[in-house]
N, C-alpha and C positions, 0 to 999 in steps of 0.2 A: 503493501499499499505505499503511495505517496502523500507525504503530508510534511506541513512545516518542520525543519530540524532533519529531514532526510539527505543522504548525500548523492551527489551526482558525481560524474568523472569529466572533465574536459582537459584534453593535452597530458594525460596521465597524471593529474592531480586532482583532488578531492575538492570538491565545492559543497556548500549548503543551501538547501532550499528555505526562503525565509516565510514563503505563503503558499498557499493553493486557493485560487480565487475562479469564480464564474464570471466570465464577461461575456454579456450578449448570450447567454446559455453554453459557450465555449470554456472547457477548463483550462487554466493556465497555472504553471508555476512560476513563482517569482524568486528571483535571487540579484545580486548585485551584477551591474553591467561592466565594472572595470577588470572583471576576470577575462570578457571576452574580447576579440578585435572588432565585433559588430554583427550585425544580423546575418543569418545563414551559418555563424560558428556552429560546429557540432557537438553534442555532450550524449552522455549516456547515463540513465537512470532506470535502476532494476532491469538492468538489460537491453533496453529499449533505447534506439538510436533516435534522436530528437534533434533539432535546430533552434538556434534563438530565433524567435518569431520577430520581436521588437525589443528596440531599447530606448530608453527614456533617459537619454543623458545627463537631463537637469537635476532628476532625481538619483542617478546611478541605479537603475533599474534596468533588468532585462526580463522578457515574458516570455515563456518556453509554452508554445501550445502542446497539450496534451492528446492523444488520441481518444476518439469516444470509446466509452467503456472502460476506460483506465480506471483502475480502483484508486479513490481519493479520499482524504479527509479533509473536506474544506475548511481553512482557518477561521477560527472565532477571533476577531479582533476586540482589543479593549482600549480603554483610555489611559495614557502614562499618569501616574500619582508621583507629582514631584517629591523629591527628597525620600523616596520609600525603596526599599529593595525591590530587585527584579532577579531574573534569572536568563544567561544567555545558554540557549538549549540545542544541542543536535544530537545524531544519533553516535557521536564517539565520546562526546564528554558535556557536563554541565559546568558552567560558573556561577556559584550560589550566590557571589558577591558582586552584584553590580547595582550600584544605586543610579537612579535617575536623578541628575543633579538640576537639569533644567531640560523646559521642553517648549518647542517654537511650534509655528506651523507645520514644518516641514521636517524638523530633526529634533532627534532628543541628545542630550549631552550626558555621558554616563561616566560614572566612576568606579574604578575596579581597585583590587587589592594589586600592588605592584608584582607579589610574586604568583599570582594567577591572572593573566592578562590573556585576552584572546589571541590566537595564533592566526599567521595568514588563511589557513583552510577553514577557520570559522568564521570569515568575512561571509555575509548573507545568513548568519542563524539568526533566527527569532529571539528576540528579548519579550521575556513572558512576566508579566505581574498578574496574582490572582488565576491562573490558568489559561490566561487571554493573550494572544500576540499584540505588544503595545508597538513593536518597532522591528527593524531588521537592521542588524549590526553591518555598519559600512566601512570604518575605518578607526585605527588607534593612534595614541600619540603614546607611545613607550615612555618617554622621560617625564611625563606628568600623570602616567598611569590613567588616561582618560580615552575617552571613544565617542564615536558618533552614530548615530544609527538613524535611517530614514523612519519617520513616523508612521505610527498605524493610522493616523488622518489621511495622509497621502496611498497607504495601501488599501485603504477602505474607498477612497475616490475612484480608484480603479475598476471597483466591482459594480456591476449591474445586474 
């Protein structure tokens, strides 16, 4: 089953699905676009060969259309609670200390414990509070132990 936090592979590297959405009745997985060269890049998830359908560079998002009948879990989105703990979750690990420091219209600013920072393949991982996805990990700054995530407000706006 494909769901938020599942892995995919692109150019021999693991990536993480941030969300699964329905857009005009078509299922898409959403991840970060900075790991791809652009639309038509190839990736593999659960043995299926797929291509990047669309990139939204302004928000660092890539949408990958899923074939009809694919087993998925549609992502449930929540709203971020500032100065509260969250978790960064994927199918290889969970970072339990992830604090929402600030949230804006399109980005969340996150604080991590310096000894437990996201790694490059964690990019795209869902950020979860109260069991709901509030954002998708986009980048980190190692010297400050901070990170940025695309807000669930942007991810929700993609759904129809």
